[in-house]
C-alpha positions in Angstrom: 0.0 0.0 0.0 2.8 2.4 1.0 4.7 1.5 -2.3 1.6 2.1 -4.3 1.1 5.5 -2.8 4.7 6.5 -3.4 4.4 5.4 -7.1 1.2 7.3 -7.5 2.8 10.5 -5.9 5.8 10.1 -8.2 3.5 9.8 -11.2 1.7 13.0 -10.4 5.0 14.8 -9.8 6.3 13.8 -13.2 3.2 15.2 -14.9 3.6 18.8 -16.1 0.8 21.1 -17.4 1.6 23.0 -20.5 0.1 26.4 -21.6 -1.5 24.6 -24.6 -3.3 22.2 -22.3 -4.6 25.1 -20.2 -5.8 26.9 -23.4 -7.7 23.9 -24.8 -9.2 23.1 -21.5 -10.5 26.7 -21.2 -11.6 26.6 -24.8 -13.6 23.4 -24.4 -15.3 24.7 -21.2 -16.1 28.1 -22.7 -17.5 26.6 -25.9 -19.8 24.3 -24.0 -21.0 26.9 -21.5 -21.5 29.6 -24.1 -23.3 27.2 -26.5 -25.7 25.9 -23.7 -26.4 29.5 -22.5 -28.2 30.2 -25.9 -30.3 27.1 -25.9 -33.5 26.0 -24.2 -31.4 23.8 -21.9 -31.3 27.0 -19.8 -34.9 26.5 -18.9 -33.6 23.7 -16.6 -30.2 25.1 -15.6 -29.0 27.8 -13.2 -27.6 30.9 -15.1 -25.1 31.5 -12.4 -23.6 28.0 -12.6 -23.2 28.3 -16.4 -21.5 31.7 -16.0 -19.1 30.3 -13.4 -17.8 27.9 -16.1 -16.9 30.8 -18.3 -15.3 32.6 -15.4 -13.2 29.5 -14.7 -12.2 29.4 -18.4 -11.1 33.1 -18.1 -9.0 32.3 -15.0 -7.2 29.5 -16.8 -6.5 31.9 -19.8 -5.1 34.5 -17.4 -2.7 31.9 -15.9 -1.7 30.9 -19.4 -1.1 34.5 -20.5 0.9 35.7 -17.5 2.7 32.6 -16.4 3.2 30.3 -19.4 3.5 32.8 -22.2 6.6 34.9 -23.1 5.5 38.4 -24.1 7.7 41.5 -24.2 7.2 43.9 -21.3 5.3 46.4 -23.5 3.1 43.7 -24.9 2.2 42.7 -21.3 1.2 46.4 -20.6 -0.9 46.5 -23.7 -2.6 43.2 -22.9 -3.2 44.2 -19.3 -4.8 47.6 -20.5 -7.0 45.9 -23.0 -8.2 43.2 -20.7 -8.7 45.8 -18.0 -11.0 47.8 -20.4 -12.8 44.5 -21.3 -13.3 43.8 -17.6 -14.8 47.3 -17.1 -17.0 46.8 -20.0 -18.2 43.6 -18.5 -19.0 45.3 -15.2 -20.8 48.2 -17.0 -22.7 46.2 -19.5 -23.3 42.9 -17.5 -22.2 41.1 -20.7 -19.0 39.0 -20.5 -18.7 38.0 -24.2 -16.1 40.7 -25.2 -14.0 40.0 -22.1 -14.0 36.3 -22.8 -13.1 36.8 -26.5 -10.2 39.1 -25.8 -8.7 36.8 -23.3 -8.8 33.9 -25.9 -7.3 36.1 -28.5 -4.2 36.9 -26.4 -4.0 33.5 -24.8 -3.9 31.8 -28.2 -0.3 32.9 -28.6 1.8 29.9 -29.7 -1.1 27.6 -30.4 -1.6 26.0 -33.8 -4.6 27.7 -35.3 -5.6 24.6 -37.1 -6.1 22.8 -33.8 -8.2 25.7 -32.5 -10.6 25.5 -35.4 -10.7 21.7 -35.4 -11.6 21.7 -31.7 -14.2 24.4 -32.2 -15.7 22.4 -35.1 -15.7 19.1 -33.3 -17.3 20.5 -30.1 -19.8 22.7 -31.7 -20.9 20.1 -34.3 -21.5 17.6 -31.4 -23.4 20.2 -29.4 -25.6 21.1 -32.4 -26.4 17.6 -33.1 -27.4 16.8 -29.5 -29.4 20.0 -29.2 -31.3 19.2 -32.4 -31.9 15.6 -31.3 -33.1 16.6 -27.8 -35.4 19.3 -29.1 -37.0 16.9 -31.7 -37.3 14.2 -29.0 -39.2 16.7 -26.8 -36.5 16.7 -24.0 -35.9 20.3 -24.4 -38.2 23.0 -26.2 -38.2 23.5 -29.9 -39.5 27.0 -30.0 -41.7 27.9 -32.9 -41.7 31.6 -33.9 -43.7 33.0 -36.7 -43.4 35.6 -39.5 -46.8 36.2 -41.1 -48.2 32.8 -41.7 -44.7 31.1 -41.7 -43.5 29.3 -38.7 -39.8 29.4 -37.9 -38.3 26.7 -35.7 -35.2 27.2 -33.5 -34.5 23.5 -33.0 -33.3 23.9 -29.3 -31.6 27.2 -29.7 -33.0 30.4 -28.4 -34.0 31.8 -31.8 -34.0 30.7 -35.5 -31.3 33.2 -36.4 -29.1 31.8 -33.7 -29.5 28.3 -35.2 -28.6 29.5 -38.7 -25.7 31.4 -37.4 -24.2 28.3 -35.8 -24.7 26.5 -39.2 -22.9 29.4 -41.0 -19.9 29.4 -38.7 -19.6 25.5 -38.8 -19.6 25.6 -42.6 -16.8 28.4 -42.4 -14.8 26.2 -40.1 -15.3 23.2 -42.4 -14.2 25.2 -45.4 -11.1 26.4 -43.6 -10.0 22.9 -42.4 -10.9 21.1 -45.7 -10.3 23.7 -48.4 -7.7 21.7 -50.3 -10.1 18.8 -50.6 -13.2 20.8 -51.4 -14.9 19.7 -54.7 -18.3 20.1 -56.3 -20.0 17.6 -54.0 -18.9 19.5 -50.9 -20.2 22.8 -52.3 -23.5 21.0 -53.2 -23.6 19.7 -49.7 -23.3 23.2 -48.3 -26.1 24.4 -50.6 -28.2 21.5 -49.4 -27.6 22.4 -45.7 -28.4 26.1 -46.5 -31.6 25.1 -48.2 -32.7 22.9 -45.3 -31.8 25.5 -42.7 -33.8 28.1 -44.7 -36.9 25.8 -44.8 -36.7 25.2 -41.0 -35.8 28.7 -39.8 -36.9 31.1 -42.7 -33.8 33.1 -42.2 -33.5 34.8 -45.6 -30.4 37.0 -45.0 -28.5 34.1 -43.5 -29.4 31.9 -46.5 -28.0 34.5 -48.8 -24.8 34.6 -46.7 -24.3 30.9 -47.2 -24.4 31.4 -51.0 -22.0 34.3 -50.7 -19.7 31.9 -48.7 -19.5 29.6 -51.6 -18.7 32.4 -54.0 -16.1 33.9 -51.8 -14.4 30.6 -51.1 -14.2 29.8 -54.9 -12.6 33.3 -55.3 -9.7 32.1 -53.3 -9.2 28.8 -55.0 -6.0 26.9 -55.0 -4.8 28.4 -58.3 -5.2 32.2 -58.5 -4.5 32.0 -62.2 -6.2 35.2 -63.3 -5.6 38.9 -62.5 -9.3 39.3 -61.6 -9.2 36.5 -59.0 -6.0 37.9 -57.5 -7.6 41.4 -57.3 -10.7 40.1 -55.7 -8.7 37.9 -53.2 -6.4 40.8 -52.2 -9.4 43.1 -51.6 -11.1 41.4 -48.7 -8.9 43.0 -46.1 -10.0 46.5 -46.9 -13.5 45.5 -47.6 -13.6 44.4 -44.0 -13.1 48.1 -43.1 -15.4 49.7 -45.7 -18.5 47.4 -45.0 -18.7 48.1 -41.2 -18.0 51.8 -41.8 -20.7 52.1 -44.4 -23.2 50.1 -42.4 -22.7 52.2 -39.3 -22.9 55.4 -41.3 -26.2 54.3 -42.9 -27.6 53.3 -39.5 -26.7 56.7 -38.0 -28.4 58.6 -40.8 -31.3 56.3 -41.2 -34.7 58.0 -41.7 -38.2 56.8 -42.6 -38.4 59.7 -45.0 -35.9 58.2 -47.4 -37.7 55.4 -49.4 -34.4 53.7 -50.4 -33.4 53.5 -46.7 -36.8 52.1 -45.8 -36.7 49.3 -48.5 -33.1 48.4 -47.3 -34.3 48.3 -43.7 -37.2 46.1 -44.7 -34.8 43.8 -46.4 -32.7 43.6 -43.2 -35.8 42.9 -41.1 -35.8 46.3 -39.4 -32.2 46.2 -38.3 -31.4 49.7 -39.5 -34.3 51.3 -37.6 -33.4 49.4 -34.4 -29.8 50.4 -34.7 -30.8 54.0 -35.2 -33.0 53.8 -32.1 -30.0 52.5 -30.2 -27.8 55.3 -31.3 -30.5 57.9 -30.5 -31.4 56.5 -27.1 -28.0 55.5 -25.8 -25.4 57.2 -27.9 -21.7 56.2 -28.3 -19.5 56.3 -25.2 -15.8 55.5 -24.8 -16.2 52.6 -22.5 -19.9 51.5 -23.1 -22.9 51.3 -21.0 -25.7 49.0 -19.9 -28.4 48.7 -22.6 -31.8 47.3 -21.8 -32.8 44.9 -24.6 -35.8 42.8 -25.0 -35.4 40.3 -27.7 -37.5 37.4 -28.9 -35.1 34.7 -28.0 -35.7 31.9 -25.6 -39.0 31.0 -23.8 -39.5 34.4 -22.4 -38.9 36.1 -25.7 -41.5 33.9 -27.4 -44.0 34.7 -24.7 -43.3 38.4 -25.3 -43.6 38.0 -29.1 -47.1 36.5 -28.7 -48.4 38.8 -26.0 -46.6 42.1 -26.2 -44.5 42.4 -29.4 -44.3 46.3 -29.1 -41.7 45.8 -26.3 -39.2 44.4 -28.7 -35.8 46.2 -28.9 -32.6 44.4 -29.8 -29.5 45.6 -31.5 -28.5 42.9 -34.0 -25.4 44.2 -35.8 -22.1 43.4 -34.0 -20.6 46.7 -35.1 -23.5 48.8 -33.8 -23.5 46.7 -30.6 -19.8 47.4 -30.1 -20.2 51.2 -30.3 -23.5 51.5 -28.3 -23.0 48.8 -25.7 -19.2 48.2 -25.4 -18.0 51.6 -26.4 -15.8 53.2 -29.0 -12.4 52.0 -27.6 -13.1 48.3 -27.5 -14.9 48.6 -30.9 -11.8 50.1 -32.6 -9.5 47.5 -30.9 -11.8 44.7 -32.1 -11.8 46.0 -35.7 -8.1 46.6 -35.7 -7.5 42.9 -34.5 -9.7 41.6 -37.3 -8.3 43.8 -40.0 -4.8 43.2 -38.8 -5.2 39.4 -39.3 -6.5 40.0 -42.8 -3.8 42.5 -43.8 -1.0 40.4 -42.4 -2.1 37.3 -44.4 -2.8 39.3 -47.6 0.8 40.8 -47.5 2.0 37.2 -47.4 -0.2 36.3 -50.3 -2.3 34.1 -48.1 -6.0 34.7 -48.9 -8.0 32.0 -47.1 -8.2 33.8 -43.8 -8.9 37.2 -45.2 -11.8 35.7 -47.3 -13.2 34.0 -44.2 -12.9 37.1 -42.0 -14.6 39.1 -44.8 -17.5 36.6 -44.5 -17.4 37.0 -40.7 -17.7 40.8 -41.2 -20.5 40.4 -43.7 -22.5 38.2 -41.2 -21.7 40.5 -38.4 -23.3 43.4 -40.1 -26.6 41.8 -39.4 -26.0 39.5 -36.3 -24.4 40.0 -32.8 -22.1 37.0 -32.9 -18.7 38.4 -34.0 -17.2 38.5 -30.5 -19.0 35.4 -29.1 -16.5 32.6 -28.8 -19.2 29.9 -29.4 -19.6 31.3 -32.9 -16.5 32.9 -34.1 -13.0 31.2 -33.5 -11.3 33.1 -36.3 -10.4 36.2 -34.3 -8.0 33.8 -32.5 -5.7 33.9 -35.5 -4.3 37.2 -34.3 -1.4 35.7 -32.2 -1.7 31.9 -32.8 0.4 29.9 -35.2 -1.3 30.1 -38.5 -0.3 27.4 -41.0 1.0 28.7 -44.3 -1.2 28.2 -47.3 -0.8 28.0 -51.0 -3.3 30.4 -52.5 -6.0 29.3 -50.1 -5.1 25.6 -49.6 -3.6 24.5 -46.3 0.0 23.3 -46.5 0.4 20.6 -43.9 3.1 20.9 -41.2 4.3 24.5 -41.9 3.3 27.0 -39.3 4.5 30.4 -38.3 4.0 32.0 -35.0 2.6 35.6 -35.2 4.8 37.5 -32.8 4.3 40.9 -34.5 1.4 43.1 -33.4 
């Protein structure tokens, strides 16, 4: 017995924990907790317990950054300031998603980005399948919303657009991981998934985004053998600046007296008018503020939709949310990180990530998921080891750590 105890103690002493293990443990915890938080599982779970899982993940990431990583002193100062601002944003807004996302962005230093996207894909695909299965089996609620005479099903998520956004980001992750092997049958498969998602959720804009995904991915094909394709592929980084700027500008100056703006607002399901209301009511601050939103997501939201739809107010656009809720400073930092990844890869003539981030930006114009870790893992490419590519196709085994800010 004494010998067994000594051997066991020696076995534990020989084991060492690496920064990578801490990162992926935190990543798994946060993916699961954040995913579950936006499903009807929450009808049976305590919100505080689910939040504690995310806070545990945040603590592990802080340990990884300040103990396991090797940043320069001025980088540590910059990281501390940004995380401090994100912490203040959490306290002011009562929303932790930006703080969690920034901690993952900095803690991803030295991690193979392919492994990050692979773990994201594996965990989220499993969670999606389980959620759909449980909702169809009646174990959790499959909420049915309606638009006119059309029913829209959420399949266990809080709202149909949340379900379609999960599908969109899963398809993006699949394209990133498998691009060298993508053929016509994979593209047809994505089209079929898009069509089925549209039939179930009636999310029109999201369905168009999936078609745009295919076109953009084809534009960064393995052989950029025409000047036009090279021009398009090298344009995604600055389009990722122009689109958010243009959208925010249109939202700020939206008026019902302009017929063109009204038609665009109708096509975007009222998102411009709601964003304008957010700007008028709350304004833009440096560090953000608490914004009272009443969306139709979840069981409570469905009840409000049926009984008091006039109370609805929710800012969908990620970029408008960043300015109104999280503040100008964090909004600029988030955009600089995203564009910085795209520009860095474009300068190296690597176009796959810029194309994917352009699609993330396009989606984020109309949804709130850009800085939610359960949807978007691609911001983590900022400091992680991104594999080299050959005109959009992954080249196995060659990775380069991104040490430059």
